[in-house]
mmCIF file of the C-alpha atoms, coordinates in Angstrom:
data_MODEL
# 
_entry.id   MODEL 
# 
loop_
_atom_site.group_PDB 
_atom_site.id 
_atom_site.type_symbol 
_atom_site.label_atom_id 
_atom_site.label_alt_id 
_atom_site.label_comp_id 
_atom_site.label_asym_id 
_atom_site.label_entity_id 
_atom_site.label_seq_id 
_atom_site.pdbx_PDB_ins_code 
_atom_site.Cartn_x 
_atom_site.Cartn_y 
_atom_site.Cartn_z 
_atom_site.occupancy 
_atom_site.B_iso_or_equiv 
_atom_site.pdbx_formal_charge 
_atom_site.auth_seq_id 
_atom_site.auth_comp_id 
_atom_site.auth_asym_id 
_atom_site.auth_atom_id 
_atom_site.pdbx_PDB_model_num 
ATOM 1   C CA . UNK A 1 1   ? 9.276   -4.466  -8.683  1.00 0.00 ? 1   UNK A CA 1 
ATOM 2   C CA . UNK A 1 2   ? 7.100   -1.390  -9.041  1.00 0.00 ? 2   UNK A CA 1 
ATOM 3   C CA . UNK A 1 3   ? 4.716   -0.621  -6.216  1.00 0.00 ? 3   UNK A CA 1 
ATOM 4   C CA . UNK A 1 4   ? 1.765   -1.014  -8.632  1.00 0.00 ? 4   UNK A CA 1 
ATOM 5   C CA . UNK A 1 5   ? 2.853   -4.614  -9.267  1.00 0.00 ? 5   UNK A CA 1 
ATOM 6   C CA . UNK A 1 6   ? 1.940   -5.620  -5.696  1.00 0.00 ? 6   UNK A CA 1 
ATOM 7   C CA . UNK A 1 7   ? -1.600  -5.341  -4.356  1.00 0.00 ? 7   UNK A CA 1 
ATOM 8   C CA . UNK A 1 8   ? -2.571  -6.114  -0.757  1.00 0.00 ? 8   UNK A CA 1 
ATOM 9   C CA . UNK A 1 9   ? -6.110  -6.173  0.576   1.00 0.00 ? 9   UNK A CA 1 
ATOM 10  C CA . UNK A 1 10  ? -8.234  -7.726  3.302   1.00 0.00 ? 10  UNK A CA 1 
ATOM 11  C CA . UNK A 1 11  ? -11.757 -9.035  2.800   1.00 0.00 ? 11  UNK A CA 1 
ATOM 12  C CA . UNK A 1 12  ? -13.581 -8.820  6.129   1.00 0.00 ? 12  UNK A CA 1 
ATOM 13  C CA . UNK A 1 13  ? -15.977 -11.555 7.150   1.00 0.00 ? 13  UNK A CA 1 
ATOM 14  C CA . UNK A 1 14  ? -16.047 -15.312 6.955   1.00 0.00 ? 14  UNK A CA 1 
ATOM 15  C CA . UNK A 1 15  ? -14.134 -16.848 4.024   1.00 0.00 ? 15  UNK A CA 1 
ATOM 16  C CA . UNK A 1 16  ? -16.638 -18.889 2.013   1.00 0.00 ? 16  UNK A CA 1 
ATOM 17  C CA . UNK A 1 17  ? -15.556 -22.034 0.133   1.00 0.00 ? 17  UNK A CA 1 
ATOM 18  C CA . UNK A 1 18  ? -16.943 -22.540 -3.359  1.00 0.00 ? 18  UNK A CA 1 
ATOM 19  C CA . UNK A 1 19  ? -20.055 -24.671 -2.991  1.00 0.00 ? 19  UNK A CA 1 
ATOM 20  C CA . UNK A 1 20  ? -20.933 -27.367 -5.478  1.00 0.00 ? 20  UNK A CA 1 
ATOM 21  C CA . UNK A 1 21  ? -23.133 -26.399 -8.378  1.00 0.00 ? 21  UNK A CA 1 
ATOM 22  C CA . UNK A 1 22  ? -26.761 -27.269 -7.594  1.00 0.00 ? 22  UNK A CA 1 
ATOM 23  C CA . UNK A 1 23  ? -29.625 -28.367 -9.815  1.00 0.00 ? 23  UNK A CA 1 
ATOM 24  C CA . UNK A 1 24  ? -33.036 -26.788 -9.355  1.00 0.00 ? 24  UNK A CA 1 
ATOM 25  C CA . UNK A 1 25  ? -36.022 -29.144 -9.377  1.00 0.00 ? 25  UNK A CA 1 
ATOM 26  C CA . UNK A 1 26  ? -37.553 -30.527 -12.529 1.00 0.00 ? 26  UNK A CA 1 
ATOM 27  C CA . UNK A 1 27  ? -36.144 -27.878 -14.867 1.00 0.00 ? 27  UNK A CA 1 
ATOM 28  C CA . UNK A 1 28  ? -32.593 -29.191 -14.314 1.00 0.00 ? 28  UNK A CA 1 
ATOM 29  C CA . UNK A 1 29  ? -31.242 -25.652 -14.272 1.00 0.00 ? 29  UNK A CA 1 
ATOM 30  C CA . UNK A 1 30  ? -27.818 -25.502 -12.658 1.00 0.00 ? 30  UNK A CA 1 
ATOM 31  C CA . UNK A 1 31  ? -26.709 -22.659 -10.412 1.00 0.00 ? 31  UNK A CA 1 
ATOM 32  C CA . UNK A 1 32  ? -24.024 -21.613 -7.913  1.00 0.00 ? 32  UNK A CA 1 
ATOM 33  C CA . UNK A 1 33  ? -25.432 -21.113 -4.390  1.00 0.00 ? 33  UNK A CA 1 
ATOM 34  C CA . UNK A 1 34  ? -26.021 -17.478 -3.426  1.00 0.00 ? 34  UNK A CA 1 
ATOM 35  C CA . UNK A 1 35  ? -23.507 -17.384 -0.529  1.00 0.00 ? 35  UNK A CA 1 
ATOM 36  C CA . UNK A 1 36  ? -20.685 -18.336 -2.937  1.00 0.00 ? 36  UNK A CA 1 
ATOM 37  C CA . UNK A 1 37  ? -21.733 -15.638 -5.418  1.00 0.00 ? 37  UNK A CA 1 
ATOM 38  C CA . UNK A 1 38  ? -21.916 -13.017 -2.667  1.00 0.00 ? 38  UNK A CA 1 
ATOM 39  C CA . UNK A 1 39  ? -18.372 -13.808 -1.512  1.00 0.00 ? 39  UNK A CA 1 
ATOM 40  C CA . UNK A 1 40  ? -17.118 -13.528 -5.115  1.00 0.00 ? 40  UNK A CA 1 
ATOM 41  C CA . UNK A 1 41  ? -18.729 -10.088 -5.468  1.00 0.00 ? 41  UNK A CA 1 
ATOM 42  C CA . UNK A 1 42  ? -17.140 -8.997  -2.190  1.00 0.00 ? 42  UNK A CA 1 
ATOM 43  C CA . UNK A 1 43  ? -13.703 -10.174 -3.410  1.00 0.00 ? 43  UNK A CA 1 
ATOM 44  C CA . UNK A 1 44  ? -14.117 -8.202  -6.634  1.00 0.00 ? 44  UNK A CA 1 
ATOM 45  C CA . UNK A 1 45  ? -15.057 -4.982  -4.787  1.00 0.00 ? 45  UNK A CA 1 
ATOM 46  C CA . UNK A 1 46  ? -12.201 -5.149  -2.270  1.00 0.00 ? 46  UNK A CA 1 
ATOM 47  C CA . UNK A 1 47  ? -9.651  -6.034  -4.976  1.00 0.00 ? 47  UNK A CA 1 
ATOM 48  C CA . UNK A 1 48  ? -10.786 -3.135  -7.169  1.00 0.00 ? 48  UNK A CA 1 
ATOM 49  C CA . UNK A 1 49  ? -10.730 -0.704  -4.231  1.00 0.00 ? 49  UNK A CA 1 
ATOM 50  C CA . UNK A 1 50  ? -7.161  -1.833  -3.460  1.00 0.00 ? 50  UNK A CA 1 
ATOM 51  C CA . UNK A 1 51  ? -6.106  -0.872  -6.986  1.00 0.00 ? 51  UNK A CA 1 
ATOM 52  C CA . UNK A 1 52  ? -6.208  -4.184  -8.852  1.00 0.00 ? 52  UNK A CA 1 
ATOM 53  C CA . UNK A 1 53  ? -7.004  -3.783  -12.537 1.00 0.00 ? 53  UNK A CA 1 
ATOM 54  C CA . UNK A 1 54  ? -7.167  -6.154  -15.484 1.00 0.00 ? 54  UNK A CA 1 
ATOM 55  C CA . UNK A 1 55  ? -3.724  -7.522  -16.309 1.00 0.00 ? 55  UNK A CA 1 
ATOM 56  C CA . UNK A 1 56  ? -2.047  -9.916  -18.712 1.00 0.00 ? 56  UNK A CA 1 
ATOM 57  C CA . UNK A 1 57  ? 0.985   -10.451 -16.495 1.00 0.00 ? 57  UNK A CA 1 
ATOM 58  C CA . UNK A 1 58  ? 1.667   -13.651 -14.600 1.00 0.00 ? 58  UNK A CA 1 
ATOM 59  C CA . UNK A 1 59  ? 0.304   -13.710 -11.058 1.00 0.00 ? 59  UNK A CA 1 
ATOM 60  C CA . UNK A 1 60  ? 1.766   -14.803 -7.745  1.00 0.00 ? 60  UNK A CA 1 
ATOM 61  C CA . UNK A 1 61  ? -1.052  -15.070 -5.200  1.00 0.00 ? 61  UNK A CA 1 
ATOM 62  C CA . UNK A 1 62  ? -0.827  -15.451 -1.442  1.00 0.00 ? 62  UNK A CA 1 
ATOM 63  C CA . UNK A 1 63  ? -3.978  -15.879 0.641   1.00 0.00 ? 63  UNK A CA 1 
ATOM 64  C CA . UNK A 1 64  ? -4.524  -16.362 4.361   1.00 0.00 ? 64  UNK A CA 1 
ATOM 65  C CA . UNK A 1 65  ? -8.019  -17.449 5.380   1.00 0.00 ? 65  UNK A CA 1 
ATOM 66  C CA . UNK A 1 66  ? -9.028  -16.787 9.007   1.00 0.00 ? 66  UNK A CA 1 
ATOM 67  C CA . UNK A 1 67  ? -12.104 -18.752 10.132  1.00 0.00 ? 67  UNK A CA 1 
ATOM 68  C CA . UNK A 1 68  ? -13.676 -19.107 13.584  1.00 0.00 ? 68  UNK A CA 1 
ATOM 69  C CA . UNK A 1 69  ? -15.757 -22.052 12.407  1.00 0.00 ? 69  UNK A CA 1 
ATOM 70  C CA . UNK A 1 70  ? -14.120 -25.330 13.454  1.00 0.00 ? 70  UNK A CA 1 
ATOM 71  C CA . UNK A 1 71  ? -16.068 -27.365 10.909  1.00 0.00 ? 71  UNK A CA 1 
ATOM 72  C CA . UNK A 1 72  ? -14.001 -28.942 8.184   1.00 0.00 ? 72  UNK A CA 1 
ATOM 73  C CA . UNK A 1 73  ? -13.417 -26.738 5.169   1.00 0.00 ? 73  UNK A CA 1 
ATOM 74  C CA . UNK A 1 74  ? -11.172 -27.600 2.223   1.00 0.00 ? 74  UNK A CA 1 
ATOM 75  C CA . UNK A 1 75  ? -8.551  -24.984 1.429   1.00 0.00 ? 75  UNK A CA 1 
ATOM 76  C CA . UNK A 1 76  ? -8.805  -25.694 -2.308  1.00 0.00 ? 76  UNK A CA 1 
ATOM 77  C CA . UNK A 1 77  ? -12.489 -24.696 -2.287  1.00 0.00 ? 77  UNK A CA 1 
ATOM 78  C CA . UNK A 1 78  ? -11.626 -21.479 -0.437  1.00 0.00 ? 78  UNK A CA 1 
ATOM 79  C CA . UNK A 1 79  ? -9.038  -20.733 -3.135  1.00 0.00 ? 79  UNK A CA 1 
ATOM 80  C CA . UNK A 1 80  ? -11.453 -21.566 -5.962  1.00 0.00 ? 80  UNK A CA 1 
ATOM 81  C CA . UNK A 1 81  ? -14.009 -19.088 -4.658  1.00 0.00 ? 81  UNK A CA 1 
ATOM 82  C CA . UNK A 1 82  ? -11.336 -16.412 -4.182  1.00 0.00 ? 82  UNK A CA 1 
ATOM 83  C CA . UNK A 1 83  ? -10.003 -16.963 -7.710  1.00 0.00 ? 83  UNK A CA 1 
ATOM 84  C CA . UNK A 1 84  ? -13.514 -16.890 -9.162  1.00 0.00 ? 84  UNK A CA 1 
ATOM 85  C CA . UNK A 1 85  ? -14.003 -13.514 -7.487  1.00 0.00 ? 85  UNK A CA 1 
ATOM 86  C CA . UNK A 1 86  ? -10.782 -12.276 -9.121  1.00 0.00 ? 86  UNK A CA 1 
ATOM 87  C CA . UNK A 1 87  ? -11.819 -13.514 -12.582 1.00 0.00 ? 87  UNK A CA 1 
ATOM 88  C CA . UNK A 1 88  ? -12.544 -9.937  -13.771 1.00 0.00 ? 88  UNK A CA 1 
ATOM 89  C CA . UNK A 1 89  ? -8.879  -9.038  -13.341 1.00 0.00 ? 89  UNK A CA 1 
ATOM 90  C CA . UNK A 1 90  ? -6.995  -12.105 -14.569 1.00 0.00 ? 90  UNK A CA 1 
ATOM 91  C CA . UNK A 1 91  ? -7.519  -15.660 -15.762 1.00 0.00 ? 91  UNK A CA 1 
ATOM 92  C CA . UNK A 1 92  ? -6.688  -18.623 -13.505 1.00 0.00 ? 92  UNK A CA 1 
ATOM 93  C CA . UNK A 1 93  ? -4.157  -19.723 -16.127 1.00 0.00 ? 93  UNK A CA 1 
ATOM 94  C CA . UNK A 1 94  ? -2.078  -16.594 -15.372 1.00 0.00 ? 94  UNK A CA 1 
ATOM 95  C CA . UNK A 1 95  ? -1.440  -17.784 -11.813 1.00 0.00 ? 95  UNK A CA 1 
ATOM 96  C CA . UNK A 1 96  ? 2.079   -19.214 -11.729 1.00 0.00 ? 96  UNK A CA 1 
ATOM 97  C CA . UNK A 1 97  ? 2.446   -19.569 -7.951  1.00 0.00 ? 97  UNK A CA 1 
ATOM 98  C CA . UNK A 1 98  ? 0.034   -19.958 -5.058  1.00 0.00 ? 98  UNK A CA 1 
ATOM 99  C CA . UNK A 1 99  ? 0.528   -19.845 -1.331  1.00 0.00 ? 99  UNK A CA 1 
ATOM 100 C CA . UNK A 1 100 ? -2.504  -20.481 0.848   1.00 0.00 ? 100 UNK A CA 1 
ATOM 101 C CA . UNK A 1 101 ? -2.948  -20.844 4.586   1.00 0.00 ? 101 UNK A CA 1 
ATOM 102 C CA . UNK A 1 102 ? -6.069  -21.578 6.604   1.00 0.00 ? 102 UNK A CA 1 
ATOM 103 C CA . UNK A 1 103 ? -5.999  -20.469 10.237  1.00 0.00 ? 103 UNK A CA 1 
ATOM 104 C CA . UNK A 1 104 ? -8.419  -20.683 13.125  1.00 0.00 ? 104 UNK A CA 1 
ATOM 105 C CA . UNK A 1 105 ? -9.265  -17.386 14.803  1.00 0.00 ? 105 UNK A CA 1 
ATOM 106 C CA . UNK A 1 106 ? -10.874 -16.725 18.188  1.00 0.00 ? 106 UNK A CA 1 
ATOM 107 C CA . UNK A 1 107 ? -14.114 -15.044 17.119  1.00 0.00 ? 107 UNK A CA 1 
ATOM 108 C CA . UNK A 1 108 ? -16.327 -14.321 14.118  1.00 0.00 ? 108 UNK A CA 1 
ATOM 109 C CA . UNK A 1 109 ? -15.312 -10.635 14.345  1.00 0.00 ? 109 UNK A CA 1 
ATOM 110 C CA . UNK A 1 110 ? -11.741 -11.666 13.460  1.00 0.00 ? 110 UNK A CA 1 
ATOM 111 C CA . UNK A 1 111 ? -12.755 -13.692 10.375  1.00 0.00 ? 111 UNK A CA 1 
ATOM 112 C CA . UNK A 1 112 ? -11.200 -12.390 7.179   1.00 0.00 ? 112 UNK A CA 1 
ATOM 113 C CA . UNK A 1 113 ? -9.208  -13.202 4.056   1.00 0.00 ? 113 UNK A CA 1 
ATOM 114 C CA . UNK A 1 114 ? -5.873  -11.479 3.524   1.00 0.00 ? 114 UNK A CA 1 
ATOM 115 C CA . UNK A 1 115 ? -4.615  -11.383 -0.055  1.00 0.00 ? 115 UNK A CA 1 
ATOM 116 C CA . UNK A 1 116 ? -1.337  -10.379 -1.671  1.00 0.00 ? 116 UNK A CA 1 
ATOM 117 C CA . UNK A 1 117 ? -1.120  -10.349 -5.460  1.00 0.00 ? 117 UNK A CA 1 
ATOM 118 C CA . UNK A 1 118 ? 2.175   -9.803  -7.237  1.00 0.00 ? 118 UNK A CA 1 
ATOM 119 C CA . UNK A 1 119 ? 2.171   -9.244  -10.975 1.00 0.00 ? 119 UNK A CA 1 
ATOM 120 C CA . UNK A 1 120 ? 5.228   -10.674 -12.727 1.00 0.00 ? 120 UNK A CA 1 
ATOM 121 C CA . UNK A 1 121 ? 6.425   -10.143 -16.282 1.00 0.00 ? 121 UNK A CA 1 
ATOM 122 C CA . UNK A 1 122 ? 5.891   -13.016 -18.643 1.00 0.00 ? 122 UNK A CA 1 
ATOM 123 C CA . UNK A 1 123 ? 8.296   -15.881 -18.108 1.00 0.00 ? 123 UNK A CA 1 
ATOM 124 C CA . UNK A 1 124 ? 10.022  -17.083 -21.252 1.00 0.00 ? 124 UNK A CA 1 
ATOM 125 C CA . UNK A 1 125 ? 9.938   -20.879 -21.433 1.00 0.00 ? 125 UNK A CA 1 
ATOM 126 C CA . UNK A 1 126 ? 13.291  -22.653 -21.587 1.00 0.00 ? 126 UNK A CA 1 
ATOM 127 C CA . UNK A 1 127 ? 13.856  -24.313 -24.925 1.00 0.00 ? 127 UNK A CA 1 
ATOM 128 C CA . UNK A 1 128 ? 14.502  -28.032 -24.766 1.00 0.00 ? 128 UNK A CA 1 
ATOM 129 C CA . UNK A 1 129 ? 17.788  -29.213 -26.151 1.00 0.00 ? 129 UNK A CA 1 
ATOM 130 C CA . UNK A 1 130 ? 17.533  -31.272 -29.275 1.00 0.00 ? 130 UNK A CA 1 
ATOM 131 C CA . UNK A 1 131 ? 18.572  -34.855 -28.772 1.00 0.00 ? 131 UNK A CA 1 
ATOM 132 C CA . UNK A 1 132 ? 21.587  -36.099 -30.632 1.00 0.00 ? 132 UNK A CA 1 
ATOM 133 C CA . UNK A 1 133 ? 21.382  -39.176 -32.809 1.00 0.00 ? 133 UNK A CA 1 
ATOM 134 C CA . UNK A 1 134 ? 23.389  -41.196 -30.266 1.00 0.00 ? 134 UNK A CA 1 
ATOM 135 C CA . UNK A 1 135 ? 20.933  -40.300 -27.482 1.00 0.00 ? 135 UNK A CA 1 
ATOM 136 C CA . UNK A 1 136 ? 17.976  -41.410 -29.613 1.00 0.00 ? 136 UNK A CA 1 
ATOM 137 C CA . UNK A 1 137 ? 19.667  -44.687 -30.470 1.00 0.00 ? 137 UNK A CA 1 
ATOM 138 C CA . UNK A 1 138 ? 20.447  -45.395 -26.798 1.00 0.00 ? 138 UNK A CA 1 
ATOM 139 C CA . UNK A 1 139 ? 16.768  -44.764 -25.863 1.00 0.00 ? 139 UNK A CA 1 
ATOM 140 C CA . UNK A 1 140 ? 15.611  -47.167 -28.568 1.00 0.00 ? 140 UNK A CA 1 
ATOM 141 C CA . UNK A 1 141 ? 18.016  -49.854 -27.342 1.00 0.00 ? 141 UNK A CA 1 
ATOM 142 C CA . UNK A 1 142 ? 16.696  -49.659 -23.756 1.00 0.00 ? 142 UNK A CA 1 
# 
């Protein structure tokens, strides 16, 4: 693997889960809360500064979320917000493997998100074997 195919970076500050889309008053305009958008912008800046650029390769992503807040927070919403922040570089569909961990840290100063992204060449799908006539007949009999 080339060195450029692995990007590591740390986003300082509290990891923010993706908040539900909200509706504003009578106009029924839908929006993403500001704190979620701000985290996504922060992700984009730190990823770009670490050398991540737009890619068409498959992605392996590892994320470790350090939070001092003991309130319940779903790891899938943390991942969604992280992935939304990385949308400028790759599509969610390119992610072939994910590893995520949520850990409690001692203080707010230690809060952060550590990310490792590995770009992998396209994986060629395995062709399915064609069924023989006998196999089809046996399936029909069962």
